[in-house]
C-alpha positions as CSV (number, residue, x, y, z in Angstrom):
1,M,37.7,9.6,-10.5
2,F,36.4,8.8,-7.3
3,E,39.5,6.6,-5.9
4,G,40.6,9.0,-3.2
5,Y,37.3,10.4,-2.3
6,V,35.2,7.0,-1.8
7,W,35.0,7.7,1.7
8,I,32.9,10.7,0.7
9,V,30.8,8.8,-1.2
10,W,29.7,6.5,2.0
11,L,29.7,9.7,4.4
12,G,27.0,10.6,1.7
13,V,24.8,7.6,1.9
14,S,24.9,8.0,5.6
15,L,23.6,11.3,5.6
16,L,21.2,10.4,3.3
17,L,20.2,7.5,5.2
18,V,20.3,9.5,8.4
19,A,17.2,11.8,6.2
20,V,15.4,8.7,5.6
21,E,15.4,7.7,9.3
22,A,14.3,11.6,10.2
23,A,11.1,10.6,8.0
24,S,10.1,6.9,9.1
25,G,11.2,7.1,13.2
26,D,12.1,3.3,13.0
27,F,16.2,3.0,14.0
28,T,16.8,0.8,11.1
29,F,17.9,3.6,8.5
30,L,20.0,4.9,11.6
31,M,21.9,1.8,12.1
32,L,22.1,1.2,8.2
33,A,23.8,5.1,8.4
34,G,25.9,3.5,10.9
35,G,27.1,1.1,8.9
36,A,28.0,3.3,5.8
37,L,29.5,5.5,8.3
38,G,31.6,2.2,8.9
39,G,32.7,2.1,5.4
40,S,33.6,5.7,5.3
41,V,35.9,5.0,7.6
42,A,37.1,1.6,6.1
43,A,37.6,3.6,2.9
44,A,39.3,6.7,4.2
45,L,42.2,3.9,5.8
46,G,42.5,2.7,2.2
47,A,40.6,-0.5,2.5
48,P,39.6,-2.0,-1.1
49,V,35.9,-1.8,-1.9
50,A,35.0,-5.5,-1.1
51,V,36.3,-4.3,2.3
52,Q,34.8,-1.4,3.2
53,S,31.6,-3.1,1.9
54,V,31.9,-5.9,4.2
55,V,32.8,-3.5,7.3
56,A,29.5,-1.6,6.2
57,A,27.3,-4.6,6.0
58,V,28.6,-6.0,9.8
59,T,28.6,-2.8,11.3
60,A,24.9,-2.0,10.3
61,I,23.9,-5.8,11.2
62,A,25.7,-5.6,14.7
63,L,23.8,-1.9,15.0
64,V,20.5,-3.7,14.3
65,F,20.9,-6.4,16.8
66,T,22.4,-4.5,19.6
67,V,21.6,-1.0,19.6
68,R,18.2,-0.6,17.7
69,P,16.3,-2.7,20.5
70,W,18.0,-0.5,23.4
71,L,16.8,2.9,21.3
72,K,13.4,1.7,20.6
73,R,13.3,0.3,24.4
74,R,14.5,4.2,25.4
75,F,12.4,6.0,23.2
76,T,9.3,4.2,22.6
77,G,9.0,2.8,26.3
78,V,7.2,-0.1,27.5
79,H,3.7,-1.4,25.1
80,E,1.2,-0.1,27.2
81,P,-2.2,-2.0,26.1
82,M,-5.0,0.8,24.5
83,G,-8.0,0.2,23.6
84,A,-10.2,-3.0,24.3
85,E,-7.1,-4.9,24.9
86,A,-6.7,-2.6,28.0
87,N,-9.7,-3.9,29.6
88,L,-8.5,-8.4,29.2
89,G,-8.0,-9.2,33.3
90,R,-10.3,-6.0,34.3
91,S,-12.7,-6.9,36.7
92,A,-16.4,-6.0,35.7
93,Y,-19.9,-6.3,37.5
94,V,-22.8,-8.4,36.3
95,L,-25.8,-5.8,35.5
96,D,-28.2,-8.2,33.5
97,R,-27.5,-12.3,34.2
98,V,-24.8,-13.8,31.9
99,T,-25.4,-16.8,30.1
100,T,-23.3,-18.8,27.4
101,A,-25.6,-16.6,24.8
102,N,-26.2,-13.1,26.7
103,G,-25.8,-10.7,29.3
104,R,-24.4,-7.1,30.0
105,V,-21.9,-6.1,32.6
106,K,-20.3,-2.8,33.6
107,L,-16.7,-2.6,32.4
108,A,-14.6,0.6,33.5
109,G,-17.5,2.6,33.5
110,E,-19.7,1.2,30.1
111,T,-22.1,-1.6,29.9
112,W,-20.7,-4.4,27.4
113,S,-23.1,-7.0,26.4
114,A,-21.1,-10.3,28.0
115,R,-21.3,-14.1,27.8
116,T,-19.8,-16.7,29.6
117,T,-18.4,-20.4,28.7
118,G,-19.3,-21.5,32.4
119,D,-22.5,-21.4,34.4
120,S,-24.9,-18.5,34.3
121,I,-23.7,-15.0,36.7
122,E,-26.3,-13.4,38.4
123,P,-26.5,-9.9,38.4
124,G,-24.0,-8.5,41.4
125,E,-21.3,-10.7,40.9
126,E,-18.0,-9.9,40.3
127,V,-16.4,-11.3,37.2
128,V,-13.1,-10.9,35.0
129,V,-12.5,-10.2,31.4
130,D,-10.9,-13.7,30.0
131,R,-11.1,-12.1,26.5
132,I,-13.0,-9.6,24.0
133,E,-14.6,-10.9,20.7
134,G,-16.3,-7.9,19.0
135,A,-18.2,-5.7,21.3
136,T,-18.7,-8.6,23.4
137,V,-16.7,-9.5,26.8
138,V,-16.5,-13.4,27.4
139,V,-16.2,-13.2,31.8
140,S,-16.0,-15.9,34.6
141,R,-16.2,-15.7,37.6
142,A,-13.7,-13.7,39.5
143,R,-11.9,-16.1,41.8
144,I,-11.1,-15.7,45.7
145,L,-8.1,-15.5,47.1
146,G,-7.4,-18.5,48.9
147,S,-10.1,-20.7,47.6
C-alpha cells in the first residue's frame, strides 16, 4: 500500500520529531528528525526498508555527536555559575573572628556565617571562599602574590 510512498512516512516522522523538539529545546529530537530525513532520502532513492533504517540510525547518531554539541554551545552559551556556586573563589572580609566552628564574613555585600579548616582568622583580614556548606562558607586566608 505505502510501497512507493515510504519516503512520505519518514518525512512525517521527521516533522513529528521537529514538533517534539519545539517543546523540549534540547536539540536531541532535532537530531533524530535529521536521521528520519536521511531515511526519507534513502526511501526516495529506492533503498529497502532495512537500509533506510540503518541510514536513519547512522545519520541520527552522527548528528547527536557532531552537530548537537555545537548547537548547544551556540544557543545556550557558556555555563555561568549562579547562586551560591558563583561565590566560590571570591574574596570576602572577616567581620567576626572565624574559627573551625564559627565566624562571620562579608561576601558580595552580604553577611555569611563562616568557618575555616585552619587557624583562626581575625576581623579585617581578607579570605577566599573555598566551598559552601549550606548557608556557611568555608574560607581560607587570601594568598598574597609572591609569597
